[in-house]
Rosetta silent file (secondary structure, phi, psi, omega in degrees, C-alpha in Angstrom):
SEQUENCE: MREKPVPQTITHAIPPVWDENSRILILGTMPSPKSREAGFFYMHAQNRFWPVLFRVFGEEPAYRNNDSYREKVATERKDFLIRHNIALWDVLAQCQIQGAADSTIQEAKPNDFMKLLGSSKIRRVFCTGKTAFALWQKHCAALYERRFGITAECLPSTSPANARWRTDDLVREYGRILEAVRSPKP
SCORE:     score description
SCORE:     0.000 S_00000001
   1 L     0.000  131.961 -179.344   -0.011    0.018   -0.032 S_00000001
   2 L   -76.088  138.491  175.893    1.325    3.383   -1.051 S_00000001
   3 L   -75.233  145.565  177.490    1.684    6.037    1.580 S_00000001
   4 L   -71.193  132.763  179.786   -0.290    9.207    1.169 S_00000001
   5 L   -60.766  146.459 -179.286    1.958   12.164    0.187 S_00000001
   6 L   -84.384  134.869  178.645    2.582   14.621    2.979 S_00000001
   7 L   -57.037  135.381 -178.447    1.232   18.179    2.379 S_00000001
   8 E  -131.242  146.948  172.025    4.052   20.493    1.269 S_00000001
   9 E   -86.202  119.838 -179.444    4.111   24.265    0.719 S_00000001
  10 E  -113.967  132.318  174.793    5.144   24.700   -2.913 S_00000001
  11 E  -104.507  127.388 -177.096    6.317   27.895   -4.511 S_00000001
  12 L   -63.667  127.657 -179.817    5.869   28.071   -8.305 S_00000001
  13 L  -122.260    2.084 -179.887    9.283   28.334   -9.934 S_00000001
  14 L   -93.204  119.358  178.828    8.466   27.760  -13.699 S_00000001
  15 L   -67.266  154.585  179.532    8.224   31.078  -15.565 S_00000001
  16 L   -69.628  154.811  170.542    5.239   31.635  -17.854 S_00000001
  17 E  -103.075  123.777 -177.930    5.571   31.080  -21.583 S_00000001
  18 L  -173.740  162.843  167.108    4.272   34.081  -23.521 S_00000001
  19 L  -147.648 -179.801 -176.259    5.203   36.921  -25.759 S_00000001
  20 L   -64.107  -15.292  178.943    3.539   40.223  -26.896 S_00000001
  21 L   -96.258    2.222  179.327    1.625   38.353  -29.593 S_00000001
  22 L   -60.999  132.597 -175.740   -0.031   35.861  -27.248 S_00000001
  23 L  -112.848  -22.830  175.809   -3.764   35.913  -27.760 S_00000001
  24 E  -132.855  159.433  176.822   -4.957   33.311  -25.259 S_00000001
  25 E  -124.223  123.379  178.106   -3.719   32.082  -21.852 S_00000001
  26 E  -100.434  128.441 -178.068   -3.980   28.529  -20.749 S_00000001
  27 E  -124.059  129.400  170.049   -3.837   28.075  -16.966 S_00000001
  28 E   -94.835 -165.830  177.728   -3.355   25.024  -14.767 S_00000001
  29 L   -89.889  -66.030 -174.093   -3.385   25.081  -10.972 S_00000001
  30 L  -157.784  142.394 -179.035    0.232   24.356   -9.900 S_00000001
  31 L   -61.184  137.196  177.657    2.961   22.218  -11.558 S_00000001
  32 L   -66.784  165.845  176.882    2.946   18.569  -10.573 S_00000001
  33 H   -54.051  -42.265  177.262    5.990   17.038   -8.888 S_00000001
  34 H   -61.755  -40.755  178.250    7.101   15.657  -12.249 S_00000001
  35 H   -71.073  -41.914  174.920    6.756   19.072  -13.889 S_00000001
  36 H   -60.475  -39.722  178.479    8.602   20.795  -11.071 S_00000001
  37 H   -67.223  -37.224 -177.328   11.408   18.279  -11.365 S_00000001
  38 H   -81.825  -20.395 -177.150   11.558   18.789  -15.171 S_00000001
  39 L    76.713   22.629  177.074   11.188   22.548  -14.905 S_00000001
  40 L  -152.843  166.115 -169.208    8.365   22.756  -17.399 S_00000001
  41 L   -79.262  141.282  176.644    4.595   22.429  -17.595 S_00000001
  42 L    51.215   53.360 -176.598    2.677   19.099  -17.912 S_00000001
  43 L   -97.890    4.586  176.524    5.663   16.840  -17.926 S_00000001
  44 L   -74.213  132.434 -172.035    4.096   13.780  -16.317 S_00000001
  45 L   -63.414  -20.617  179.900    4.214   11.099  -19.135 S_00000001
  46 L   -96.149   -3.270  177.362    0.531   10.159  -18.549 S_00000001
  47 L   -77.008  136.909 -174.091   -0.844   13.665  -18.694 S_00000001
  48 L   -94.306    7.132 -177.245   -2.620   14.173  -22.006 S_00000001
  49 H   -52.754  -58.260 -174.323   -2.159   17.914  -22.204 S_00000001
  50 H   -70.488  -43.514  178.534    0.551   17.993  -24.898 S_00000001
  51 H   -60.122  -39.289  179.812   -0.743   15.115  -27.065 S_00000001
  52 H   -65.279  -45.865 -175.194   -4.187   16.810  -27.056 S_00000001
  53 H   -67.934  -40.059  178.173   -2.848   20.289  -27.833 S_00000001
  54 H   -65.572  -40.830  176.794   -0.607   19.040  -30.656 S_00000001
  55 H   -60.603  -44.433  179.314   -3.604   17.121  -32.154 S_00000001
  56 H   -56.987  -33.750 -178.049   -5.826   20.162  -31.978 S_00000001
  57 L   -97.969    9.590  177.505   -3.320   22.123  -34.137 S_00000001
  58 L    63.175   35.827 -179.971   -2.730   19.130  -36.443 S_00000001
  59 L  -121.830  159.617  178.316    0.867   18.678  -35.484 S_00000001
  60 L  -118.759  115.259  179.824    3.031   15.789  -34.364 S_00000001
  61 L   -66.081  146.706  175.388    5.667   16.476  -31.715 S_00000001
  62 L   -74.269  -31.129 -177.167    9.213   15.410  -32.490 S_00000001
  63 L  -121.977  152.071  175.164    9.835   14.555  -28.785 S_00000001
  64 L  -113.823  163.742  174.319    7.902   12.803  -26.081 S_00000001
  65 L   -52.631  117.647  179.380    8.337   13.049  -22.280 S_00000001
  66 L  -160.590  128.855 -177.629   11.679   11.421  -21.671 S_00000001
  67 H   -61.258  -26.248 -179.183   14.309   12.308  -19.079 S_00000001
  68 H   -60.691  -38.978 -176.599   17.050   11.853  -21.671 S_00000001
  69 H  -132.431   46.676 -179.827   16.136   14.879  -23.681 S_00000001
  70 H   -52.738  -45.765 -178.614   14.016   17.010  -21.327 S_00000001
  71 H   -59.678  -43.056  176.315   15.448   20.269  -22.540 S_00000001
  72 H   -61.403  -38.966  179.272   14.528   19.450  -26.182 S_00000001
  73 H   -64.255  -48.770  176.830   11.027   18.555  -25.150 S_00000001
  74 H   -61.812  -40.785  179.558   10.610   21.846  -23.305 S_00000001
  75 H   -67.251  -42.585  176.081   12.055   23.901  -26.102 S_00000001
  76 H   -54.895  -46.918 -179.487    9.852   22.237  -28.707 S_00000001
  77 H   -67.709  -39.810  175.951    6.782   22.910  -26.577 S_00000001
  78 H   -61.182  -48.856  178.845    7.741   26.530  -25.911 S_00000001
  79 H   -56.461  -41.253  176.694    8.244   27.067  -29.625 S_00000001
  80 H   -59.448  -48.747  179.477    4.868   25.476  -30.347 S_00000001
  81 H   -59.094  -48.304 -178.825    3.132   27.808  -27.883 S_00000001
  82 H   -66.538  -42.184  179.208    4.771   30.998  -29.161 S_00000001
  83 H   -60.175  -32.920 -178.159    4.212   29.998  -32.837 S_00000001
  84 L   -94.703    5.052 -178.392    0.465   29.580  -32.028 S_00000001
  85 L    61.347   38.028  178.607    0.173   32.782  -29.925 S_00000001
  86 E  -108.599  134.453  172.061   -0.561   30.805  -26.760 S_00000001
  87 E  -102.003  150.556 -177.501    0.593   31.783  -23.288 S_00000001
  88 E  -141.043  131.763  178.885    0.906   29.060  -20.624 S_00000001
  89 E  -164.422 -163.521  177.754    1.165   29.398  -16.869 S_00000001
  90 E  -130.282  153.820  176.805   -0.646   28.432  -13.632 S_00000001
  91 L   -63.009  -42.750 -168.838   -3.072   30.212  -11.430 S_00000001
  92 E   -96.216  136.924  169.317   -1.165   29.753   -8.282 S_00000001
  93 E   -85.393  -30.158 -176.761    2.183   31.193   -7.180 S_00000001
  94 E  -159.769  147.332  172.989    2.170   29.216   -3.970 S_00000001
  95 E  -169.331  168.960  171.545    0.034   26.688   -2.058 S_00000001
  96 E   -99.831  131.381 -175.921    0.034   23.768    0.214 S_00000001
  97 E  -147.130  153.925  174.938   -0.572   20.523   -1.705 S_00000001
  98 E  -107.030  113.866 -179.254   -0.189   16.764   -1.287 S_00000001
  99 L    61.636 -120.179 -179.655    1.643   15.388   -4.310 S_00000001
 100 L  -120.101   14.858 -178.892   -0.200   16.480   -7.444 S_00000001
 101 E   -77.804  103.710  175.274   -3.755   16.272   -5.977 S_00000001
 102 E   -56.397  -33.965 -178.915   -5.519   19.551   -6.719 S_00000001
 103 E   -61.355  -13.454 -177.737   -8.237   18.506   -4.331 S_00000001
 104 E  -101.004   -0.390 -179.117   -5.755   18.937   -1.423 S_00000001
 105 E   -57.001  128.098  175.190   -4.815   22.563   -2.220 S_00000001
 106 E  -138.204  165.359  176.139   -4.863   24.943    0.768 S_00000001
 107 E    51.067   46.145 -177.877   -3.439   28.351    1.505 S_00000001
 108 E   -72.574  135.866  174.882   -3.534   29.328   -2.174 S_00000001
 109 E  -129.292  120.364 -175.839   -1.784   32.470   -3.361 S_00000001
 110 E   -76.001  157.550  170.454   -2.304   33.501   -6.981 S_00000001
 111 L   -67.838  161.036  174.210    0.302   34.594   -9.519 S_00000001
 112 L   -95.369  113.923 -174.889    0.464   38.246  -10.532 S_00000001
 113 L  -100.021    5.448 -171.625   -0.836   38.402  -14.092 S_00000001
 114 H   -60.283  -47.405 -179.983   -0.597   42.185  -14.512 S_00000001
 115 H   -67.540  -44.596 -177.396    2.533   42.288  -16.730 S_00000001
 116 H   -61.471  -49.429 -175.147    1.579   39.269  -18.833 S_00000001
 117 H   -74.262  -35.288  179.712   -1.957   40.541  -19.530 S_00000001
 118 H   -72.695  -19.177 -177.443   -0.839   44.221  -19.900 S_00000001
 119 L  -114.380   18.522  179.586    1.889   43.413  -22.418 S_00000001
 120 L  -137.324 -177.239  178.304    0.112   40.959  -24.640 S_00000001
 121 L  -100.326   16.011 -175.868   -3.054   40.525  -26.769 S_00000001
 122 L   -69.177  125.240  176.138   -4.635   38.041  -24.384 S_00000001
 123 L  -128.534   -4.512  178.386   -8.352   38.420  -24.063 S_00000001
 124 E  -133.500  140.121  179.023   -9.352   34.822  -23.300 S_00000001
 125 E  -121.464  132.311  174.692   -8.262   32.480  -20.520 S_00000001
 126 E  -117.574  121.340  179.231   -8.712   28.712  -20.576 S_00000001
 127 E   -96.187  133.959 -179.837   -8.398   26.802  -17.312 S_00000001
 128 E   -91.293   73.640  174.232   -7.404   23.145  -17.474 S_00000001
 129 L   123.793  162.843 -176.829   -9.872   21.668  -15.003 S_00000001
 130 H   -62.404  -36.580 -176.667  -12.484   22.673  -12.484 S_00000001
 131 H   -74.526  -41.958  179.231   -9.998   23.501   -9.706 S_00000001
 132 H   -59.033  -43.139  179.692   -7.901   25.821  -11.834 S_00000001
 133 H   -64.784  -44.310  177.880  -11.128   27.550  -12.957 S_00000001
 134 H   -63.628  -40.439  177.736  -12.460   27.847   -9.415 S_00000001
 135 H   -70.200  -32.575  172.740   -9.185   29.290   -8.171 S_00000001
 136 H   -61.363  -49.475 -177.636   -9.139   31.766  -11.090 S_00000001
 137 H   -62.066  -39.041 -176.097  -12.658   32.829  -10.241 S_00000001
 138 H   -76.571  -39.311 -171.698  -11.959   33.174   -6.566 S_00000001
 139 H  -103.044  -20.946 -166.398   -8.507   34.957   -6.728 S_00000001
 140 L  -129.271  -35.538 -173.276   -8.270   36.604  -10.124 S_00000001
 141 H   -51.098  -52.230 -173.908  -11.436   37.091  -12.152 S_00000001
 142 H   -56.987  -43.159 -177.467  -12.697   40.251  -10.515 S_00000001
 143 H   -75.643  -54.979 -168.123   -9.472   42.146  -11.008 S_00000001
 144 H   -81.985  -34.048  178.115   -8.205   40.929  -14.345 S_00000001
 145 H   -65.368  -42.147  179.146  -11.429   40.304  -16.269 S_00000001
 146 H   -69.791  -45.306 -175.856  -12.692   43.836  -15.571 S_00000001
 147 H   -68.995  -36.491 -173.866   -9.364   45.567  -16.066 S_00000001
 148 H  -108.989   -2.273  177.299   -8.344   43.741  -19.284 S_00000001
 149 L    66.696   36.097 -179.465  -11.804   42.838  -20.707 S_00000001
 150 L  -100.124  162.710  175.150  -10.953   39.108  -20.754 S_00000001
 151 E  -121.348  152.920  176.406  -13.220   36.065  -20.368 S_00000001
 152 E  -120.360  148.554  178.626  -12.307   32.728  -18.718 S_00000001
 153 E  -139.605  148.586 -179.878  -13.561   29.309  -19.649 S_00000001
 154 E   -99.629  125.361  169.525  -13.161   25.888  -18.010 S_00000001
 155 E  -102.306  159.742  175.785  -11.785   22.946  -20.047 S_00000001
 156 L   -69.996  148.396  177.645  -11.719   19.418  -18.743 S_00000001
 157 L   -66.331  141.393  179.600   -8.569   18.296  -17.018 S_00000001
 158 L   -94.132    3.351 -178.344   -6.020   16.297  -19.070 S_00000001
 159 L   -58.861  146.443  174.480   -4.748   14.590  -15.907 S_00000001
 160 L   -63.100  -19.765  177.395   -4.670   10.783  -15.889 S_00000001
 161 L   -68.276  -18.996  178.858   -6.896   11.117  -12.779 S_00000001
 162 L   -96.083   55.868 -175.316   -9.669   12.387  -15.154 S_00000001
 163 L   -69.653  -12.785  178.933   -9.990    9.012  -16.884 S_00000001
 164 L   -72.370  -18.249  177.581  -13.661    9.425  -17.767 S_00000001
 165 L   -90.963  114.008  175.211  -12.624   11.819  -20.505 S_00000001
 166 L   -70.264  156.186 -178.835  -11.407   10.013  -23.576 S_00000001
 167 H   -61.682  -40.513  179.873   -8.592   11.647  -25.577 S_00000001
 168 H   -61.941  -33.478  177.612  -10.830   12.210  -28.587 S_00000001
 169 H   -75.287  -39.447  176.737  -13.368   14.124  -26.353 S_00000001
 170 H   -61.958  -39.007 -179.601  -10.537   16.220  -24.868 S_00000001
 171 H   -64.161  -39.945 -179.660   -9.338   17.059  -28.425 S_00000001
 172 H   -65.963  -45.124 -179.735  -12.869   18.200  -29.293 S_00000001
 173 H   -65.638  -39.014 -178.760  -13.183   20.340  -26.176 S_00000001
 174 H   -76.557   -8.255  172.735   -9.666   21.836  -26.534 S_00000001
 175 H   -60.529  -19.613  175.324  -10.590   22.777  -30.085 S_00000001
 176 H   -62.038  -24.349  176.701  -12.034   25.910  -28.490 S_00000001
 177 H   -69.198  -45.458  178.234   -8.442   27.032  -28.093 S_00000001
 178 H   -61.859  -41.398  177.421   -7.799   26.820  -31.797 S_00000001
 179 H   -61.854  -40.429 -178.789  -11.043   28.743  -32.505 S_00000001
 180 H   -67.161  -41.447 -179.293   -9.963   31.437  -30.036 S_00000001
 181 H   -66.757  -38.629 -176.603   -6.499   31.811  -31.484 S_00000001
 182 H   -87.755   -3.462 -178.099   -7.826   32.037  -35.014 S_00000001
 183 L   -68.730  136.870 -178.413  -10.705   34.366  -34.168 S_00000001
 184 L   -74.514  -13.227  175.671  -10.402   37.800  -35.685 S_00000001
 185 L   -72.119  145.238  177.896  -11.693   39.309  -32.433 S_00000001
 186 L   -67.764    0.000    0.000   -9.007   40.234  -29.921 S_00000001
């Protein structure tokens, strides 16, 4: 029997991926232990975020999650995001959490999105799961949505813990990102 992870206070150390041409922002809650270890987002081999996003844009990644070439994986994914005008970060700057279980998050402190939103073309936010969306609504929506005229939407989690969502269904739902990036509206 596996022991339950002990709650830890985690400070987010992965910088956001974005540039001045970013049109949408995708937000998770907090990097998983595997992502923190790798120094980049969604690096757990069973998380479906990257396979889903690449499929939505009709691309095939050259690299898969593998410790041997972690830097190449991260670089390819950063380039993909920038090329498609997508920003990526997490709602939280710090929290107490057990392992990667969003349901255990306590003492949540949000990231400061002022520079990112003020220096880009982002007008839509997509949260990867109900917890990320709830945290955005609780800690960020009132300030940033009013100030920058953005809207936020909840997408289903790509975590392996969300097994009831098939990959094809996730691809269909995440297609909203492609529509938002290609929309002529800001």
